[in-house]
C-alpha positions as CSV (number, residue, x, y, z in Angstrom):
1,M,26.7,-35.5,-18.4
2,Y,28.7,-32.6,-19.8
3,I,27.4,-29.0,-20.2
4,A,29.0,-25.7,-21.1
5,N,30.0,-23.6,-18.1
6,P,27.5,-20.7,-17.8
7,I,29.8,-18.8,-15.6
8,Y,31.2,-17.6,-18.9
9,D,29.1,-14.7,-20.3
10,V,29.1,-16.1,-23.8
11,V,27.5,-19.4,-22.6
12,F,25.0,-17.6,-20.4
13,K,24.0,-15.3,-23.3
14,F,23.5,-18.4,-25.6
15,M,21.4,-20.0,-22.9
16,M,19.2,-17.0,-22.3
17,E,18.6,-16.3,-26.0
18,D,16.1,-19.2,-26.0
19,N,12.8,-17.7,-24.8
20,R,11.6,-20.9,-23.2
21,V,14.9,-21.4,-21.3
22,A,14.9,-17.7,-20.2
23,R,11.3,-18.1,-18.9
24,A,12.2,-21.2,-17.0
25,F,15.3,-19.7,-15.5
26,I,13.7,-16.4,-14.4
27,S,10.6,-18.2,-13.0
28,A,12.8,-20.4,-10.9
29,I,14.7,-17.4,-9.4
30,I,11.7,-15.1,-8.7
31,Q,9.5,-18.0,-7.7
32,E,6.7,-16.7,-9.9
33,E,5.3,-18.1,-13.2
34,V,6.5,-16.1,-16.2
35,T,4.0,-16.8,-18.9
36,E,5.4,-14.4,-21.6
37,L,8.7,-12.8,-22.0
38,E,10.1,-10.2,-24.4
39,F,13.8,-9.5,-24.1
40,A,16.7,-7.8,-25.7
41,A,20.3,-8.5,-24.9
42,K,22.3,-5.4,-24.2
43,E,25.8,-5.9,-25.5
44,Q,28.8,-3.7,-25.1
45,T,32.1,-4.7,-26.8
46,V,35.2,-3.4,-25.2
47,R,38.8,-3.9,-26.2
48,L,41.8,-3.6,-23.9
49,N,44.4,-0.8,-24.4
50,R,48.1,-1.3,-24.0
51,D,49.6,0.7,-21.2
52,G,50.0,4.4,-22.0
53,E,47.9,4.2,-25.2
54,K,44.4,5.8,-25.5
55,Q,43.3,4.0,-28.7
56,P,42.1,0.4,-28.6
57,D,44.7,-2.2,-29.7
58,P,43.4,-4.6,-32.4
59,E,45.7,-7.2,-31.1
60,M,44.2,-7.2,-27.6
61,P,41.4,-9.8,-26.9
62,Q,37.8,-8.7,-27.5
63,Y,35.2,-9.3,-24.8
64,T,31.4,-9.0,-24.9
65,V,29.4,-8.0,-21.8
66,C,25.8,-8.9,-21.7
67,R,22.9,-7.3,-19.8
68,F,19.3,-8.4,-20.3
69,D,16.2,-6.3,-20.1
70,F,12.9,-8.3,-20.1
71,T,9.3,-7.3,-20.2
72,A,7.7,-10.2,-18.4
73,R,4.0,-11.2,-18.0
74,I,3.6,-12.9,-14.7
75,A,0.6,-15.0,-13.5
76,L,-0.8,-13.9,-10.2
77,A,-1.7,-16.4,-7.5
78,G,-5.3,-15.1,-7.3
79,G,-5.8,-15.1,-11.0
80,G,-4.9,-12.5,-13.6
81,H,-1.5,-11.2,-14.7
82,K,0.8,-8.3,-14.1
83,T,3.6,-7.0,-16.4
84,V,6.9,-6.1,-14.9
85,L,10.3,-5.0,-16.2
86,I,13.1,-7.4,-15.3
87,E,16.7,-6.2,-15.3
88,L,19.3,-9.0,-15.2
89,Q,23.0,-8.3,-14.8
90,K,25.8,-10.8,-14.5
91,A,29.3,-10.0,-13.1
92,K,32.0,-12.6,-13.0
93,Y,34.3,-10.5,-10.8
94,A,33.8,-7.7,-8.3
95,T,32.5,-4.6,-10.1
96,D,31.7,-1.1,-9.3
97,I,28.3,-0.8,-7.5
98,M,27.8,2.5,-9.2
99,R,27.5,0.8,-12.5
100,F,24.5,-1.2,-11.3
101,R,23.0,2.0,-9.8
102,R,23.4,3.9,-13.1
103,Y,21.9,1.2,-15.1
104,L,18.9,0.9,-12.7
105,G,18.5,4.6,-12.7
106,R,18.2,4.7,-16.5
107,H,15.3,2.3,-16.2
108,Y,13.5,4.5,-13.7
109,Q,13.9,7.5,-16.0
110,D,13.0,5.7,-19.3
111,T,9.5,6.8,-20.3
112,E,9.3,3.6,-22.4
113,N,9.1,1.5,-19.2
114,T,5.4,2.3,-18.8
115,Y,2.0,0.8,-19.7
116,G,-1.6,2.0,-20.0
117,E,-2.9,4.9,-22.0
118,K,-0.4,7.4,-23.5
119,E,-2.2,10.3,-21.8
120,Y,-1.9,8.6,-18.4
121,P,1.0,6.2,-18.4
122,K,1.8,4.0,-15.4
123,A,5.3,2.9,-14.4
124,R,6.1,-0.8,-14.6
125,Q,7.3,-2.5,-11.5
126,I,11.0,-3.3,-11.7
127,Y,12.6,-6.7,-10.8
128,C,16.4,-6.8,-10.6
129,I,18.4,-10.0,-10.8
130,F,22.2,-10.0,-10.1
131,L,24.3,-13.1,-10.8
132,L,27.6,-12.5,-9.0
133,G,30.7,-14.5,-9.2
134,Y,31.9,-13.0,-5.9
135,D,30.4,-12.7,-2.4
136,V,28.6,-9.7,-1.0
137,D,29.5,-10.5,2.7
138,V,26.4,-12.6,3.3
139,P,27.9,-16.0,3.9
140,G,25.8,-19.2,3.7
141,C,23.1,-17.7,1.6
142,P,23.3,-18.5,-2.1
143,V,20.2,-16.5,-3.1
144,I,19.1,-13.3,-1.3
145,R,15.8,-11.7,-2.0
146,V,15.5,-8.0,-1.2
147,D,11.9,-6.8,-1.1
148,A,10.1,-3.6,-0.2
149,C,8.3,-4.3,3.0
150,A,5.5,-1.8,3.7
151,K,4.5,-1.5,7.4
152,D,2.0,0.5,9.4
153,V,4.3,2.7,11.5
154,T,1.9,2.7,14.5
155,T,1.1,-1.0,14.7
156,N,4.3,-2.3,13.0
157,E,2.1,-4.6,11.0
158,D,2.7,-5.4,7.3
159,V,0.5,-3.7,4.8
160,E,-0.8,-6.5,2.6
161,V,-2.8,-4.3,0.2
162,S,-1.1,-3.9,-3.2
163,S,-0.2,-0.3,-3.9
164,E,0.7,1.1,-7.4
165,F,2.6,4.0,-5.7
166,I,4.8,1.7,-3.6
167,E,5.5,-0.8,-6.4
168,S,6.3,1.9,-8.9
169,L,8.9,3.6,-6.5
170,H,10.5,0.4,-5.0
171,H,12.0,-2.5,-6.8
172,R,12.6,-6.2,-5.8
173,S,16.0,-7.7,-6.1
174,W,17.4,-11.2,-6.2
175,I,21.1,-11.6,-5.6
176,V,22.7,-14.9,-6.5
177,Q,26.1,-15.5,-4.9
178,I,27.5,-18.2,-7.1
179,R,30.4,-19.0,-4.7
180,E,27.9,-19.8,-2.0
181,L,26.1,-22.5,-3.9
182,K,28.6,-25.1,-2.6
183,Q,26.5,-28.3,-3.3
184,R,23.4,-26.8,-1.7
185,R,20.4,-28.5,-3.3
186,R,17.6,-27.7,-0.9
187,N,14.9,-26.8,-3.4
188,D,14.3,-26.6,-7.2
189,M,15.8,-23.2,-7.4
190,E,19.1,-24.2,-5.9
191,K,19.1,-27.4,-8.0
192,L,18.7,-25.2,-11.1
193,L,21.4,-22.8,-10.0
194,S,23.8,-25.7,-9.5
195,I,24.6,-25.2,-13.2
196,F,26.9,-22.5,-11.9
197,D,28.5,-24.6,-9.3
198,Q,32.3,-24.4,-10.2
199,A,32.9,-27.5,-8.1
200,N,31.7,-29.5,-11.1
201,R,34.4,-28.2,-13.5
202,T,36.3,-30.7,-15.5
203,R,40.0,-30.3,-16.5
204,S,38.7,-27.9,-19.0
205,H,37.1,-25.0,-17.1
206,Y,34.8,-24.5,-20.0
207,I,32.9,-27.8,-19.3
208,L,31.0,-28.9,-16.2
209,N,30.2,-32.5,-15.3
210,V,26.7,-32.7,-13.8
211,N,24.2,-35.4,-12.9
212,E,21.1,-35.1,-15.0
213,E,19.0,-36.7,-12.2
214,D,19.9,-33.8,-9.9
215,F,17.7,-31.4,-11.9
216,P,13.9,-31.1,-11.8
217,E,11.9,-31.7,-15.0
218,A,11.4,-28.0,-15.5
219,C,15.2,-27.5,-15.9
220,Q,15.5,-29.9,-18.8
221,P,15.3,-27.2,-21.6
222,I,18.1,-25.3,-19.8
223,I,20.3,-28.4,-19.6
224,N,19.6,-29.3,-23.2
225,R,20.6,-25.7,-24.2
226,L,23.9,-26.0,-22.3
227,I,24.6,-29.4,-23.9
228,R,24.2,-27.7,-27.3
229,A,26.7,-25.0,-26.3
230,T,29.5,-27.6,-25.7
231,V,29.7,-28.4,-29.4
232,S,29.9,-24.9,-30.7
233,A,33.3,-23.9,-31.9
234,D,32.4,-20.2,-31.8
235,I,31.3,-20.4,-28.1
236,Q,34.6,-22.3,-27.3
237,M,36.6,-19.5,-28.9
238,E,34.7,-16.8,-27.1
239,M,35.2,-18.5,-23.8
240,E,39.0,-18.6,-24.5
241,N,38.8,-14.9,-25.4
242,E,37.0,-14.2,-22.2
243,D,39.7,-16.0,-20.2
244,D,42.4,-14.0,-22.1
245,Y,40.6,-10.8,-21.2
246,Y,40.3,-11.5,-17.5
247,T,43.9,-12.8,-17.4
248,E,45.0,-9.5,-18.9
249,I,42.8,-7.6,-16.4
250,Q,44.1,-9.5,-13.4
251,T,47.7,-9.1,-14.7
252,R,47.2,-5.3,-14.9
253,E,45.5,-5.2,-11.5
254,R,48.4,-7.1,-10.0
255,Q,50.9,-4.7,-11.7
256,I,48.9,-1.7,-10.4
257,T,48.8,-3.2,-6.9
258,E,52.6,-3.9,-7.0
259,Q,53.2,-0.4,-8.4
260,R,51.0,1.1,-5.6
261,A,52.8,-0.9,-3.0
262,A,56.2,0.2,-4.4
263,L,54.9,3.8,-4.4
264,E,53.8,3.5,-0.8
265,E,57.2,2.1,0.2
266,T,58.9,5.0,-1.7
267,K,56.6,7.5,0.1
268,K,57.4,5.8,3.4
269,A,61.1,5.9,2.7
270,L,60.9,9.5,1.6
271,G,58.8,10.2,4.7
272,E,61.6,8.7,6.9
273,K,64.2,10.7,5.0
274,D,62.1,13.9,5.5
275,K,61.9,13.0,9.2
276,V,65.7,12.6,9.4
277,I,66.2,15.8,7.5
278,E,63.7,17.5,9.8
279,E,65.6,16.2,12.8
280,K,68.9,17.4,11.3
281,D,67.3,20.8,10.5
282,K,66.1,21.0,14.1
283,E,69.6,20.1,15.4
284,L,71.2,22.7,13.0
285,G,68.6,25.2,14.2
286,E,69.5,24.5,17.8
287,K,73.2,24.8,16.9
288,D,72.5,28.1,15.0
289,K,70.6,29.3,18.1
290,A,73.5,28.4,20.4
291,L,76.0,30.1,18.0
292,G,73.8,33.1,17.9
293,E,73.7,33.2,21.7
294,K,77.5,32.8,21.7
295,D,77.9,35.6,19.1
296,K,75.6,37.7,21.3
297,A,77.8,37.0,24.3
298,L,80.9,37.7,22.3
299,G,79.4,40.9,21.1
300,E,78.6,42.0,24.7
301,K,82.2,41.1,25.7
302,D,83.5,43.1,22.8
303,K,81.4,45.9,23.9
304,E,82.7,45.6,27.5
305,L,86.3,45.5,26.1
306,G,85.6,48.5,24.0
307,E,84.4,50.4,27.0
308,K,87.4,49.3,29.0
309,D,89.7,50.4,26.1
310,K,88.0,53.7,26.2
311,E,88.5,54.0,29.9
312,L,92.2,53.1,29.6
313,E,92.5,55.6,26.8
314,E,91.0,58.3,29.0
315,K,93.3,57.3,31.8
316,D,96.3,57.5,29.5
317,K,95.2,61.0,28.5
318,M,94.9,62.0,32.1
319,I,98.4,60.6,32.8
320,E,99.9,62.5,29.9
321,A,98.2,65.7,31.1
322,L,99.6,65.3,34.6
323,K,103.1,64.6,33.3
324,K,102.9,67.8,31.2
325,Q,101.7,69.8,34.3
326,L,104.7,68.4,36.3
327,A,107.1,69.2,33.5
328,D,105.8,72.8,33.3
329,R,106.2,73.4,37.1
330,Q,109.7,72.0,37.1
331,I,110.7,74.6,34.5
């Protein structure tokens, strides 16, 4: 059975635009039943610039980045419901962690992410889901859950009582390492996430070949949605554009890496030259010092010779004086 590859953002966006599919997908990851879901896709269109140009180039490929914010109503195990804010972000390649932090920080600051009376609003609990096409240095673990664990400091026992204060100031996170899926099908969640397993790619990277029997019944709406995506010419074109974008990015990153390596080699060569020049300057300095000492010695010798010349001159004067005295006596 062939499905569109949801590693591509355009396919994933198409999949999540169906409310039933989005509820099933999120429920499988957070392991809680999402009964209602309101969502809005956050889209940002960016266009690559040519080197040295500040303005976007219309000839460069266009690429759409999708983030999803959901307001989810979740059924509680003991009865009743709770409403949480779910932030879902997907990154195909390694990205700046600060981008995730800034986006999360905006949610904490947004006064719209509250419930209850306007006079006394209460902050919604935040769930974060990260779908990553790269590893976060936790091998062998396709899905990582990071949860706020409240403990009694004295007894080191978990605090089981729910606290609005704790839940409002701490968020839960689920990190999906797509590369770590690697045929792992240990539970329904991993079976569902196998839609991202790139080992199932066909010759066309845009299409995956999966076995329908590998998926639980609850995943059927998701599979059907991805089957629909395979026949969309628009989605096909967007996947090609996405590949063009990342190819351009990787080319530029490679060029930057090569330029940096060349710059480092140049710096190293210049450093070696500077070292040679420094050694030569040191040698010249030592020679100058030796010449200075020689000049000083010559100066002292010149001084001694001068004093000797002066002594000889005095002697010559004395001799001349004596000769004159002798000549006067002989007369």
